[in-house]
Structures are given as C-alpha cells and as structure tokens.
N, C-alpha and C positions, 0 to 999 in steps of 0.2 A: 542228339537227335539227328538222323540223317537228313541231308538237304534234299528237298523235293519241291520244285516249283514248276508252274506251267506258263508258257508264253504263247500267245496267239498272234500270228502274223497274217498279213494280207498283201498279195502281190499278183499282178496280172490276172486278177479275177479269181485267184485261188486263196482259200483259207488254210493256214498251216498251224497245227497244234504241236507244240514241243514240250515234252515233260523232261525236265532237267533233274538229274539225281546227283549232280556234281556242281559245286559252287563255282569252279573255274569255268565250266562250260556255260553256266548261266551268265556270268560276267561278260564272256566273249560274245554271246548271242545278243545281249542287251546293247553292248557297244557297237556291234556290227549291224544289227537289224532294228535298232530301237525305234526309228521313224516308220517302220513297216508294221508296227503293232496295231491290232484291233483293240480299240479302247472303250467301246460302248456297245450296249445291246448284247444279244446272244451271239457268240462267236460263230462265224462260218468255218466249218472244218471239212476240208477235202483231203488233206494229207496229215498223217500223224507220225511223230517221231518220239523215241525215248532215247535219252543220252545219259550215259553213266560213265564213271571213271574207268580207265583201263586197268590192265594188270599192274599191281603195285601202286595204283592211283596216280600213275604218271601220265598215261595217255588217255584216250577217250574211246568209248564204244558207242556206236550208233545203231539203233534198232528200228525196223519198220515191220509191221505185221505181214507175215507171209513172204518176207524177203530176208536173204542172208544178211546178218549184221556186218558192218565194216569197222575196222579199228584204226585209229590214228595215233601215231607215236607222240605227237606234241601239238601245241596250239596252232602252229602254221599248217600242219597237215590236216588237222581237224577242220579248220575253216575251209581249206581248199576242197577236201573230200565232201564235206557237208554241202557246200555251195554247188559242187558238181552234181551231187545226187538230187538236190532240191531243184536245180534247173531242169534236169531230165524228167523228174516227176511233174513239174509244172507244164512241160511240153506235152506230156501225156494227158494231163487234165484239160489243157487249152490248145488242142491240136489245130483249132481254127486260126490261132495266132501264128505268125511267121517269126520265129525267134532268130535274131541275128547277133553274132558276137561283135558288139559295137558299143561305143560310148554314145550317150544320148543327152543333148542339152536343149534348152529352150531359149529363144530370143524373140521378143515382140509377138508372142503367141504362136510361134511356129517351132517345130522340132528340127534339130540338126543331128544327123548320125555321123559319127567318126568311126569308120571301119578300117581294119588293118590286121595283119598277122601279129602274133605276140611279139612284143619288143619294138613295135613301130611307134609307140608314144601316145596311144589313145588316152590312157588315164592321165598321163602327165599333161597333155594338151588340154584335156577337160579341166584339170585342176587350175591351169593357168587362165583359161577362158572364164572360169567362175569368178575370177578377180576383175573381170572386165565387162560385166553386165549380163553375162549368161546365167542361166539357172539350171539346176541339176535334175535330170531324170534317172540316169544310170551311168556307170563308168565302163560297163562291159557287157550288158545284156539289153538288147533292144527288141522287145516283143511288139511286132507290127500287126495291127488289125488291117488286113488287106481290103476289107469292104469299105471301111471308113478312112483308110490310109492315115491311121493315127498310131503314135508310139505310146505304149503303156509305161508308166514309171516303175523303176525297180531301185528304190533309194537305200540300198545298203551302204555301208561305209565305203568311201572311195579308196581304192587299193592301189598303192604304188610299190614298185619293186625296189626303188631307191629314192633318196632325198631329191626333191626337185631343185632346179637351178636357183641361184640367188635372185631374190625379187618375188619369190612365191613361197614364203616361209610356211612351215607346218604349224598348226595351232597346238597349244599345250596338251589337249586331250588326245592327240594322235597316239595310237598304241602300236607297238612293234611285236610281231610274232617271229617265229624262227625263219619265216620266209619273206614276209612283206610288211609294209607300213599301211595302217588303216586310219583314215580320217572319218570319225563318226559324222553322219549326215547332218546332225543338228549343229555341227560346228563349221559347216561350209560357209564361204563368204556371203552367200545370199540364200534366202529360203528356198526349199526344194519345190518342185512342181509335183502336185499330188493327183493330177487328173490326166487322162490320155490327151495327147497334143498332136495337132495336124503335122504330118511329116512334109517338109518342104525341100530339104537339101540332104544329100549324101556326099560325104567327102571320104575318099579312100586314101589313107595315109601311107606314105613310103618314106621311111627315115633314111636320109642320104647325108650323113655327116661330112662327106668329102665335098659336097656342093658348096658354092660360094654364097648362095642365098636360096630361100624357099621359093617354090613356083607352084601356082594354082592354075590348072587348065581344065576346061570342060572335056568330057569324054562322051562317046556315043552311047546310045541305049544298049546296044549289044555288048560293048565292052563293060559297061557298068553292071549289067546283069551277070555276065560271066565272072567278074571279080566279086560281086556280092554273093554269088552262089558258093564260093569257097568259104564264106563266113556264115553260111546258114547252119543252124543247129538242128533243125527238124524238117529238112526238105521232103523226106519221104512221107510225111504226114499230109502232104498237099498234092493236088492234082498235077499230073505230068512230072512226078518226082520233084516237085518244088520249083521247076523252071518257070512255070506261069507266075509264081509268086514274085521271083526276083525281076521278071520282066515287067510286072505290074508296078513294082516300086521304081524301077528305072524309067519307065514311061511317064510316071506321074510326079516325079521329083526332078530337081536339078542335080546332076551328078558330076563330080569333079575328082581329079587325081591331084593330090598335093604332095609334092616332093619336099620334105621337111629337112632343112639344113640346121636350123636352131629354133628354139622355142619362141623367142621374141619375134622373129620374122614370120614364123608360122602363124602366131596369134594376130599379127598385124594384117596379114593377108586375109584371114578368116573374118576379122573385124571389118575390114574395108569392104569385103564382099557382102557381109551381112548388112552394113549400113546402106550400101547401094541398093540391095534387094528390098529394104524396108522403106525406101523413099517413095512417095506417091508418084505415079506415072504422070508425065506432062500431058496436058490436053492440047488441042489444036491452037488455043489462044496463047499458050505459053511457048510454043515451038517457034 
C-alpha cells in the first residue's frame, strides 16, 4: 500500500497542511518540524502542500494548488527548497509581521535577535547559548509583530552547516542531510518557547576570525535600521517599503554590533550583557 499521511503545522499564526506520499519525506518533516505540529481540535489550514517521491523515487516533488511544482534531487535540497517556499508563503499570509533573517532566543522573558549574513555564525552562536540558560525561538527566522514588538517562535530543527566546536556536542538524534546538520527542537538543551516574546535586544553578528577577541558595542538607531534592512525578508509588504519597520525595531530595542572572534568569547560577552540587563535598577537609597 502506498504511503500517505498528513501532518498539520502551526507557525507565525499560519496553519499548514502537508500530505506526504513518500515515507522519506514524512520522516524528514517530523524530524524537522515535529514541535510545530497542531495536536488538538480542528486543524487551522491556510497553506496546503502535497509531497511525493521524485523521478526514480530518489528525489522529491512538492506541489501546491495553482502553483508550479518544484523538484528536489535529495534530502538536503528538499528541506532547503521546502523551507524557502514555506517562508515566502507565510509572509504572504501574515504580511503584518516583519520577517527578519535572524536567530531568536529568549532569556528572562525577553527576546534576543542575532542577525547577520550567511556564514556569520547565527545558528552556531544560538546553539552555544542554548547550553547557557537561553531558550529557543528560532535559528534563522524572526517574525516580528511591530505593533506589540514581539517575536513569534519558529521552532524547526536547529540547522548547522558544520559540527560545532568542542564543548557544544551534538545530541544523538541529530540528523545529517546532503547539505546540513539538523538538531530536532525536542532535543535542544532547554524547552522551547512557544509564545510570542517581547523583543528587547538586537545583535548584528560579524565573524572576524583574525581578531584577538570578540567585541560588543552599541550602534546608533540609523546604523541599526540600515543593517537590519539588509536582513528583511518581506520589506515591500510594509509602509515606506519596510523602512518604517526597521526604524521601529531599532528605536524600541537595544542594538549592538558584535565582532565575533571565537564562540566562547562571543557567548561570554552576550551572557555578561544579558546578566547586566536583567539586574534590577538601583534606587536612590542604593546609590
């Protein structure tokens, strides 16, 4: 009997129905999106996908009603293309959210965004900080509600391009595709955050391996907005081509540039800043 199962996901206010006609695709989706499943009641459905095996049952074919299908040659390309398409469709469904290409973590009830170009260490830094008291919202997608200035969670499997440094070992259920390593969200060091979280801090990462040590420094509202705009995924869906959105984020949060020399010193700086930020302010009698 041919494999045929459905999985219902929920992320950033969107309900996603996926019909799997391929056992390999089903296992990949469960491993990658397991903690995003809708588990009770009548599923909310805003987007529908059908996934089948590709030619010769080696690759994967992905279909959406009224849209041209796309084909992936292997597991790595399948997850990459499916996630890319899903992100685009979620942006269309939730155009009021400002989508940033950034990792998102929680500490003491507040969200921290780690933004940066590909290869700057967002996911690796997020993985390391999860071992040090932070909790997971996402490793690459930060949907920001500009009205409430909150970050919505997107808890797919944390994705790494290579093994992390010694001291941050991968759990046994980590799975490798032809492109990347994926750590299922249920096996992260701490429980995930399942609710939108107030955004307090934005850190723009710059990997500088030649530097002697990492350095964290505040940046102006204008510089923060300009840098954030380069990481916006749906700016044209917003007023003023998205410029107002990044300005709102830059004005209402603390923004920093972090030149990262190595993972340990980067985490130390972020931890020290976070600990300082969460200390109660001194009153007149304490000064």
